[in-house]
Kinemage of the C-alpha trace (Angstrom):
@kinemage 1
@onewidth
@group {chain A} dominant
@subgroup {mainchain}
@vectorlist {calphas} color= white
{ca met a 1} P 123.617 143.426 104.969
{ca ala a 2} L 125.021 140.196 103.432
{ca gly a 3} L 121.964 138.246 105.020
{ca ser a 4} L 119.268 140.671 103.423
{ca ser a 5} L 120.133 139.656 100.388
{ca ser a 6} L 121.309 135.755 100.532
{ca lys a 7} L 117.128 136.251 101.718
{ca val a 8} L 116.239 138.173 99.383
{ca thr a 9} L 118.203 136.161 96.305
{ca phe a 10} L 116.204 133.098 97.912
{ca ile a 11} L 112.530 134.660 97.718
{ca leu a 12} L 113.289 135.547 94.172
{ca val a 13} L 114.060 131.737 92.884
{ca ala a 14} L 111.606 130.740 95.136
{ca phe a 15} L 109.167 133.124 92.986
{ca ala a 16} L 111.137 131.901 90.130
{ca ile a 17} L 110.391 127.559 90.671
{ca thr a 18} L 106.787 128.591 91.512
{ca ile a 19} L 105.247 130.350 89.125
{ca pro a 20} L 105.791 128.179 86.129
{ca cys a 21} L 104.604 125.317 88.102
{ca leu a 22} L 101.099 127.418 88.286
{ca glu a 23} L 100.918 127.521 84.487
{ca ala a 24} L 101.907 124.103 84.445
{ca gly a 25} L 97.931 122.917 83.060
{ca ile a 26} L 98.270 119.855 86.444
{ca ala a 27} L 94.245 121.234 86.731
{ca glu a 28} L 93.556 119.575 83.405
{ca phe a 29} L 92.836 116.033 83.508
{ca asp a 30} L 92.586 112.869 81.031
{ca asp a 31} L 90.436 110.628 80.945
{ca tyr a 32} L 91.781 107.870 82.764
{ca leu a 33} L 92.139 110.527 85.293
{ca arg a 34} L 88.673 111.470 85.322
{ca ala a 35} L 87.458 108.225 86.120
{ca lys a 36} L 89.729 107.005 88.589
{ca ala a 37} L 87.944 110.619 90.376
{ca leu a 38} L 84.560 110.000 89.873
{ca gly a 39} L 84.989 105.895 91.074
{ca ala a 40} L 86.782 107.534 94.017
{ca arg a 41} L 83.680 109.862 94.691
{ca glu a 42} L 80.992 107.392 94.477
{ca val a 43} L 82.759 104.692 96.989
{ca ala a 44} L 83.564 108.351 98.961
{ca val a 45} L 79.210 108.771 98.295
{ca gln a 46} L 78.235 105.372 99.107
{ca ser a 47} L 80.538 104.732 102.899
{ca tyr a 48} L 79.191 108.986 103.973
{ca val a 49} L 77.633 107.732 107.512
{ca pro a 50} L 75.740 110.740 108.574
{ca asp a 51} L 75.637 109.986 112.262
{ca pro a 52} L 78.377 111.073 114.519
{ca val a 53} L 77.751 109.570 117.218
{ca asn a 54} L 77.609 105.938 115.435
{ca val a 55} L 81.000 106.541 113.882
{ca thr a 56} L 82.467 106.999 116.952
{ca his a 57} L 80.669 104.665 118.402
{ca asp a 58} L 82.466 102.262 116.242
{ca leu a 59} L 85.955 103.950 115.984
{ca asn a 60} L 85.222 103.117 119.361
{ca leu a 61} L 84.391 100.204 119.616
{ca his a 62} L 87.960 99.292 117.272
{ca val a 63} L 90.215 101.356 119.493
{ca his a 64} L 89.022 98.951 122.752
{ca ala a 65} L 89.664 95.825 121.222
């Protein structure tokens, strides 16, 4: 019986910690973070290689070197 009450207590504590974090406004970025995210997206788009065969070949060259 003591095991089940500790499980219930753990679940309640986990919810008590998690629920305020969901409403913490983490998704609201400031201007600096928006600029960094846009810059990171531009770099990712520029470095994208659409041909997986070339990517695999390049990786294999680096691995076997």
